[in-house]
C-alpha positions in Angstrom: -30.0 12.3 99.3 -31.2 9.9 102.4 -28.4 7.0 102.9 -27.7 4.4 105.6 -24.9 2.2 106.3 -23.8 -0.5 105.0 -28.0 -8.4 73.3 -28.1 -12.2 73.3 -29.9 -14.8 72.2 -33.1 -14.2 69.9 -35.3 -11.5 70.2 -38.0 -11.1 73.0 -41.1 -11.8 71.2 -42.8 -9.0 73.7 -40.0 -6.3 72.8 -41.3 -3.1 70.9 -45.0 -3.9 72.1 -46.4 -1.1 74.8 -45.7 -2.0 78.2 -48.9 -3.4 80.2 -48.9 -2.5 83.8 -48.6 -4.8 86.5 -49.4 -4.8 90.1 -46.2 -4.2 92.2 -45.3 -3.2 95.7 -43.9 0.3 96.4 -40.0 1.1 96.2 -39.2 2.6 100.0 -35.2 1.6 100.0 -32.9 1.5 96.9 -29.7 -0.6 97.2 -27.2 0.9 94.8 -24.6 -1.8 93.6 -21.2 -1.0 92.0 -18.3 -2.8 90.7 -15.2 -0.8 90.6 -11.6 -1.5 89.5 -9.2 1.6 89.1 -11.4 4.2 88.6 -10.1 7.0 90.8 -9.9 9.8 88.2 -13.9 9.0 88.1 -15.0 8.7 91.8 -15.6 12.3 92.6 -18.0 12.8 89.7 -19.6 10.1 90.6 -20.0 10.2 94.6 -21.3 14.2 93.4 -23.9 12.3 91.2 -25.2 10.0 94.3 -25.0 12.6 96.7 -27.3 14.7 94.4 -30.0 11.7 93.5 -33.6 13.3 94.7 -35.4 9.7 95.6 -36.9 10.4 99.1 -36.6 6.8 100.2 -33.5 5.5 102.0 -30.6 4.4 100.1 -27.8 1.9 100.6 -24.7 2.1 98.8 -22.4 -1.0 98.1 -19.2 -0.8 96.2 -17.2 -3.8 95.3 -13.6 -2.8 94.6 -12.0 -5.9 92.6 -8.1 -5.2 93.1 -8.1 -1.6 92.6 -4.2 -0.5 92.1 -4.6 3.4 91.4 -6.2 4.2 95.3 -10.0 3.9 94.2 -11.0 2.5 97.7 -9.3 5.3 99.6 -10.4 7.9 97.1 -14.0 6.5 97.3 -14.1 6.6 101.2 -12.8 10.4 101.5 -14.9 11.6 98.7 -17.9 10.0 100.4 -17.2 11.6 103.9 -16.7 14.7 102.1 -20.1 14.4 100.2 -22.1 12.9 103.5 -22.7 9.8 101.5 -22.6 6.7 103.6 -20.8 3.9 101.4 -20.1 0.4 102.0 -17.2 -0.6 100.3 -16.6 -4.6 99.9 -12.6 -5.5 99.5 -10.3 -8.2 98.6 -13.0 -9.3 95.7 -11.6 -10.6 92.2 -11.2 -8.3 89.5 -14.3 -9.6 87.5 -17.3 -7.5 87.3 -19.7 -10.3 88.0 -17.7 -11.0 91.0 -18.2 -7.4 92.5 -22.1 -7.6 91.3 -22.6 -10.7 93.2 -21.0 -9.7 96.3 -22.9 -6.5 96.5 -26.5 -8.2 95.7 -25.9 -10.9 98.8 -25.9 -7.6 101.1 -28.3 -5.5 99.5 -31.3 -5.1 101.6 -33.2 -2.4 98.8 -36.8 -3.3 97.6 -35.1 -2.4 94.3 -31.3 -3.0 93.6 -30.0 -0.5 91.3 -26.7 -1.2 89.1 -24.3 1.8 88.8 -20.9 2.6 87.3 -18.6 4.9 88.4 -17.7 5.7 84.5 -20.6 7.1 83.8 -22.7 10.5 85.0 -26.1 10.0 86.5 -28.7 13.1 86.7 -30.3 13.8 90.2 -33.6 12.2 89.0 -32.0 8.8 88.0 -33.0 6.4 91.2 -36.5 8.0 91.3 -37.0 7.1 87.8 -36.3 3.9 88.3 -38.2 3.2 91.3 -41.4 5.1 89.6 -40.7 2.7 86.5 -40.3 -0.4 88.7 -43.7 0.4 90.5 -46.0 1.4 87.5 -44.7 -1.4 85.1 -44.1 -4.5 87.8 -40.7 -5.2 85.6 -38.4 -7.1 87.4 -35.8 -5.0 85.6 -35.8 -1.6 84.2 -33.5 0.8 82.6 -33.0 3.7 80.4 -30.9 4.7 77.4 -27.2 5.3 77.3 -26.3 8.9 76.1 -22.7 8.8 75.2 -20.7 12.0 75.9 -17.2 12.5 75.0 -14.7 15.3 75.7 -11.7 14.6 73.3 -12.0 14.3 69.7 -11.8 10.5 69.6 -14.1 10.1 72.8 -16.7 12.4 70.6 -16.2 10.1 67.6 -16.9 7.3 69.5 -20.0 8.7 71.1 -21.2 9.5 67.2 -20.5 5.9 66.2 -22.1 4.5 69.5 -25.4 6.6 68.8 -25.8 4.8 65.4 -27.5 1.5 64.1 -24.3 0.9 62.5 -22.2 1.5 65.4 -22.7 -2.1 66.8 -22.9 -3.1 70.6 -23.6 0.3 72.0 -26.6 0.9 69.8 -29.9 -0.5 70.8 -33.1 -0.5 68.6 -35.1 0.8 71.2 -32.8 3.9 71.6 -35.1 6.1 70.0 -38.3 4.8 71.9 -40.4 7.5 72.9 -42.5 5.4 75.8 -41.8 2.6 77.7 -41.2 -0.7 75.6 -40.6 -4.0 76.5 -36.8 -5.1 75.7 -34.5 -8.2 75.9 -31.8 -6.1 77.5 -31.1 -2.7 79.1 -27.6 -1.1 80.1 -27.0 -1.8 83.9 -30.6 -2.1 85.3 -32.5 -1.6 88.2 -33.7 -5.0 89.4 -36.5 -6.4 91.7 -35.3 -8.6 94.4 -37.4 -11.3 92.8 -35.2 -11.0 89.6 -32.5 -12.9 91.3 -34.9 -15.2 93.0 -36.0 -16.1 89.2 -32.6 -16.3 87.6 -30.0 -16.3 90.0 -27.1 -14.5 90.3 -24.4 -13.1 87.6 -22.6 -15.8 86.1 -19.0 -15.7 87.3 -17.5 -17.2 84.7 -17.9 -14.6 82.7 -15.4 -11.3 82.2 -17.7 -9.7 79.8 -21.6 -9.9 78.8 -22.7 -10.6 82.0 -25.5 -8.4 81.9 -26.7 -9.5 78.6 -26.5 -13.1 80.0 -28.1 -12.7 82.8 -31.1 -10.8 81.3 -31.4 -13.8 78.9 -31.8 -16.0 82.0 -34.2 -13.8 83.6 -36.5 -13.7 80.5 -36.5 -17.4 79.9 -37.8 -17.5 83.6 -40.4 -15.3 82.9 -38.9 -12.1 83.8 -39.6 -8.9 82.2 -37.7 -5.9 81.1 -38.6 -2.9 80.4 -36.5 0.2 78.7 -38.1 3.8 79.7 -36.7 6.6 77.7 -37.3 9.0 80.8 -34.2 7.1 82.6 -31.0 8.4 81.4 -27.2 7.6 81.8 -24.6 9.9 80.3 -21.4 7.4 79.3 -18.1 8.6 78.6 -16.2 6.5 76.1 -13.0 5.2 75.7 -10.3 8.0 74.7 -8.0 5.8 72.3 -8.5 3.6 69.6 -6.5 1.1 71.3 -8.7 1.2 74.1 -11.8 1.2 72.0 -10.2 -2.1 69.9 -9.4 -3.9 73.6 -13.3 -3.3 74.6 -14.8 -4.6 71.5 -12.2 -7.5 71.0 -13.4 -8.5 74.7 -16.9 -8.2 73.9 -16.6 -10.2 70.6 -14.9 -13.2 72.3 -16.9 -13.3 75.4 -19.9 -13.9 73.2 -19.0 -17.6 72.5 -19.1 -18.5 76.1 -22.4 -17.1 76.3 -23.8 -19.0 73.2 -22.3 -22.1 74.3 -23.9 -21.9 77.7 -27.4 -21.3 76.4 -27.0 -23.3 73.2 -28.2 -20.6 70.9 -27.0 -18.1 68.5 -26.5 -14.5 69.4 -28.8 -12.2 67.7 -27.9 -11.6 63.7 -26.3 -7.9 64.5 -24.2 -9.6 66.5 -23.1 -12.1 64.1 -22.6 -9.5 61.2 -18.9 -8.5 62.4 -17.2 -11.9 62.4 -19.0 -12.8 59.3 -17.4 -9.4 57.6 -14.2 -10.2 59.3 -14.0 -13.9 58.0 -15.5 -13.3 54.5 -12.9 -10.2 54.1 -9.8 -12.8 54.8 -11.1 -15.4 53.0 -11.9 -13.5 49.8 -8.6 -11.7 50.2 -6.5 -14.8 50.4 -8.3 -16.3 47.3 -8.1 -12.9 45.5 -4.5 -13.5 43.7 -6.0 -16.9 42.1 -9.5 -16.3 41.3 -11.1 -13.0 39.4 -14.8 -13.8 41.2 -13.1 -13.3 44.7 -11.6 -9.8 43.6 -15.0 -9.0 42.5 -16.7 -9.9 45.5 -13.8 -8.6 47.8 -14.3 -5.2 45.8 -18.2 -5.3 46.1 -18.1 -6.0 49.8 -15.7 -3.1 50.7 -17.7 -0.7 48.6 -20.8 -1.5 50.0 -19.2 -1.2 53.6 -17.8 2.3 52.9 -21.1 3.5 51.5 -22.7 2.4 54.5 -20.3 3.8 56.9 -20.0 7.0 55.3 -23.9 7.3 55.2 -24.4 6.4 59.2 -21.4 8.7 59.7 -22.9 11.7 58.1 -26.0 11.1 59.7 -24.3 10.6 63.3 -22.3 13.5 62.7 -25.0 15.7 61.9 -27.3 14.4 64.5 -25.0 15.4 67.3 -23.7 18.8 65.7 -20.2 17.7 65.6 -17.8 19.8 62.9 -17.6 17.6 59.5 -14.0 17.2 60.1 -14.7 14.4 62.6 -16.1 12.4 60.1 -12.9 10.4 59.1 -12.4 9.7 62.8 -16.1 8.3 63.3 -15.6 6.0 60.2 -12.1 4.6 61.7 -14.3 4.1 65.1 -17.0 2.1 63.2 -13.9 -0.1 61.7 -12.4 -0.6 64.9 -15.9 -1.7 66.6 -16.3 -4.4 63.7 -13.1 -5.6 63.6 -12.6 -5.8 66.8 -15.4 -7.5 67.8 -15.3 -9.8 64.6 -12.1 -11.0 65.8 -12.8 -11.3 69.2 -15.6 -13.7 68.1 -13.2 -15.7 65.8 -10.6 -16.1 69.2 -13.3 -16.8 71.4 -14.6 -19.9 68.8 -10.9 -20.9 68.7 -10.7 -21.5 72.5 -13.6 -22.9 72.5 -12.9 -25.4 70.0 -9.9 -26.2 71.9 -11.7 -26.3 75.2 -10.8 -23.3 77.1 -12.5 -20.1 78.0 -11.3 -17.0 76.4 -7.9 -15.5 78.2 -8.6 -12.6 80.5 -7.0 -9.4 79.2 -5.9 -6.5 81.5 -8.8 -4.5 81.9 -11.3 -6.7 80.9 -13.3 -5.8 84.0 
């Protein structure tokens, strides 16, 4: 690899349509931007992936450390030196992802600015495919499909759940696309410089959902977002139910500031978990006194169980996991939906009293 120094809002009306190529300049230089906090155990594999990239142009790597306490910065410098990769480490930042991204963007000098993450794995053709997609489509932002891959039993169960339309925020309706399609958002993203000229930088008041919020602004400013299924990111999910709950709770409660900022509701799919949680609580509270509430609660829970089992069976079969994994996948579904739903409720309550959601440890 050549190196040098230094789902928000209503559906995009263009989504699900074939991509029409537009004139675009060549990508000769890529700036990789990486927000990092306490990723020491993933640093070696991330640097290995950077070193293996087959993009033939120049690559600038900028890593923003949001106050790591596990030696991530030191480990990154050493691993990069061992691999012959030149990395610029930007330290002394706040721990939110948006702060780190913006710090990197301000120093980036590439024709294409590619966001990457230490927690994910990237094939050798990742940067090259991003550059080709950006050149051939002329889109302001291009991205690919996220392939969840776990090692432990819980990680594999989370990967199954994410790989399902019932799995919530990790799933995209474009995940099975065979060709490039216009999308409303993509994971991470590879941005033309004009994307930030049109839409500004990432919102530093958001601890979560900053990607979806930026992509919403970009589309409203006339920018195009394209998902290319040939681009793949391998993502290792959280390895505990507690970690998954905290992650999806944060996603849910930080939806509310985005909704308030843009004065529009999130997608119907994003509203389903809080509607489920609230309805179960209301019906459960009324059930001791009203027979209708008991019947409605039973019907709702039965419908949920049937849907969860059906989607769980499909996901386990598709990923060729053993059937003993199914109960764990069902538990992940419940964790996704309950955590996200409660998060939305808590975020709404915080907004009602004029406060942003508090930042939980590990929110970055």
